[in-house]
N, C-alpha and C positions, 0 to 999 in steps of 0.2 A: 335571598333565601327562603322567606315566607312562601314566594310563589313556587319554588321548586317543591317545598314539602307540601303545598297544596295539591300540585299535579302529580306527586308521588302518592297522596292518600287517594287521589280520585282513581289513579291505575290500579292500587292494591284493592278498592273497593268493588272496581268494574272486574278484576281477575277474580275476586271471591265470588261474585254474582255468577259469573261464567263457572266456575268449578261447582257451586253448590245447587245452582238452579238453572244452569244453560240459558240465563238471560243476560242481555246488554244492550245498550242504548248506543246506535249507530249516528255520527253526524259527520261523516268525510266530507262533504261538500259544505257545512256550514248553515246551509239553507233550510233544511228540515230535520227535524228528528225521528230517526226510525227506531223502533223498539224491536228487538231480535227476541223471539221466543221459540225455543227448542222443546219439541214434545218426543222425547227419547224413551225406546225401551217400552215396558208395560204399564199402563194407566192404572194407578192405583186409586182403589177406591175406599170403600168404608173400613176396609181391613188391611193391616201391614202385610206385607209380601215378605218373603225372606230376605235377609240383610244383603245376601250375595246378588240379588236381582236388580237390574237396571231398571229403575222405574221414575214416572212423572207423575208426581203427587197434586191429585186436583186441588187439596186445600191451599197448595202452594200457588196454584197457576189462578184460581178463581179471584184472589185480592189482586194478583199481578194485573190481570186483565180489567180490573175495576180501577187501579192507578194508571193504565194508559188512557183509559176513557178519560179520566178526571185532569191528568196531568197538561198543563199548556205547553209544556216543552215537547210533547209527544205529537207528533203528525199523522203517525202511520205506524202498522204493525207488520211485521214479517215474521211468519209463522215457518219454520223447519221440521219436518217432522220425519222419523225413521221408528216407526212403531208397528210392533205385532198385536196392539189392540189391548183389552184390558176390561176392565170394569165398565159395563154397559152404561149404568146411570152416572157415573162420574165422567166417562167419555162425552156423552151427550150433554151434560151440565156444563163443559167445557166449551162443546160446539156452538151451543145457543149462546153463551156469553160471546163468543167471538162473532157470531152471526149479529149481535144485537150493538155492536160497538158502532158509533158514529163515524169514527174515523176509518181510512180507507186501510184495506188488509188484503195481504197475498199471502199465498201459502206456496210452499216448495216441498213435494215429497222427494228426497234424497236419497232414500233406499226402500223401506217397505211402509205401506200404509193399509194393514190388515184390520179386518174385523170393525171394531168401532172407531178405528184410526180413519175410517173412511167418512163419516160425517166431519170429523175435525179438518180433513183436508178441502173438502167443499164447503166448509163455514165460512170461507174467506171470500171476499169480492171476487178475487180472481186468482185461478190456482194453476200452479205449473207441476210436471214430474218429470224427473230427469229419464232419459231413455231406457236406463236399467232398472228404473224404480217398478216395484210391483204392488198390485192391490189385490186384497182376497175379499170376495164377497161371499158372505156364508150366513145360514139361518143363525139366530141367536140360542145361545145354551145355557144352561144353567148346573152348576156342580153341587154337591152335598146331597144330602138325604131328602127325596121326595116322599111326603107324606099323602097329599092329595093329588094323583095324576091330573084328572081333567083340570083343577083349579090351578095347578102349576102350568098346563097347557096354555089355557086362557092367560095366564100373567105373561108368560112368554110371548104369546102372539102379540099382546098389548105393547110390549116393549118392541119386538120387531116391528112393528105396525109404525110405531113412532120413528125408529131408526129408518125405515124406509121412506117415509113422509118428509123427513129432515133432508134425507139425501137427495130426493125428486125436486123439492121445493129450492134447493140450493144449487143445482146443475141442471143440466139440459136432459137427461135420462128419465124415461117415463118409470111409473111405480111399477108396472106389468114387467117390462123389461128387466128391470131390478130384480124381481121376486124369481124371474126366470134364471139369471144368472147364480142368485143363491142356491137353487133347488137343482142346479147342473150335477148330473151323476157321473158323466165321462171325464172328468179331469183330476179331482182329486182323489189319491189313492185311500180306499175305504172311509171316504168321507162324500160330502156334499158341498158344492160351492164352485167358484170360479176365481182363476188365477188371471189377472190383467196384467200385460208387462208394457210399460211406457205407452208407446202409440195408441195400444189396445184401450187403454183408459181414456184418452181423448177421442177416440172414435166412438167408444159407448157413451160419450157425452157426459161422463163423471168429471173429468179434468179439463181444463180450457186449454192446456197448451203444454208442448213439449219444450222443455227449457232448464236452465241452471240459476245458479246463484245472480249473476250479471243480469239475466233477463227479467227475475225475480224482482231485483231493485230496482231495475229500470221502469219496470211497470209501475211499481208501488210510487215512485217519485212522480209518474205521471199522473197517477190516481191523486197524489197529493197537490199537486199543481192545479189540478182541474178544481177540487174542493176549496184551494185557497182563491 
């Protein structure tokens, strides 16, 4: 009976983590511990978004990534992403944390990876995108009252350069080509930027391969085995 209670408690704890934070540990084969982290909705930064918004809170994700790095029971990280973007500072902080993990990481874009979601997708050691997945590349924007236009422009340019450099460093696309995609005027209505669908993101060198959950898990297990 105590064994049953322990299993039930573990199941309830797992279900709670999935519901509240989109996180769970996988151990189907019993050989390696894989931690699943989902980046869903808008990346919430230093300001709280409306309660009705679906968000990923970076103050939850950063400690979780530190736990992944420190835990002897976790051998690798699988990142699932379906995000429209969000706070640039928070998104880039999460991406830097993922990129700095010593354990193998694989990302899978299952829907959208827009704006600051792009660095998150490429931060992993290997990346996948489903055939219908989309990535939107566009310049950095800032909302709110602008007091000093030249200063604000310089600040935005610094942020954009950091993002461009990060994406180029963690994928095969060149900075020059990425900036061309950002400033494309013929694709987004009344806006600038580029939409890449599935294979297009692979051809541009941003994502490694087309694939789904089975391919992503298989690749991650391969990376874990090599590390061991």
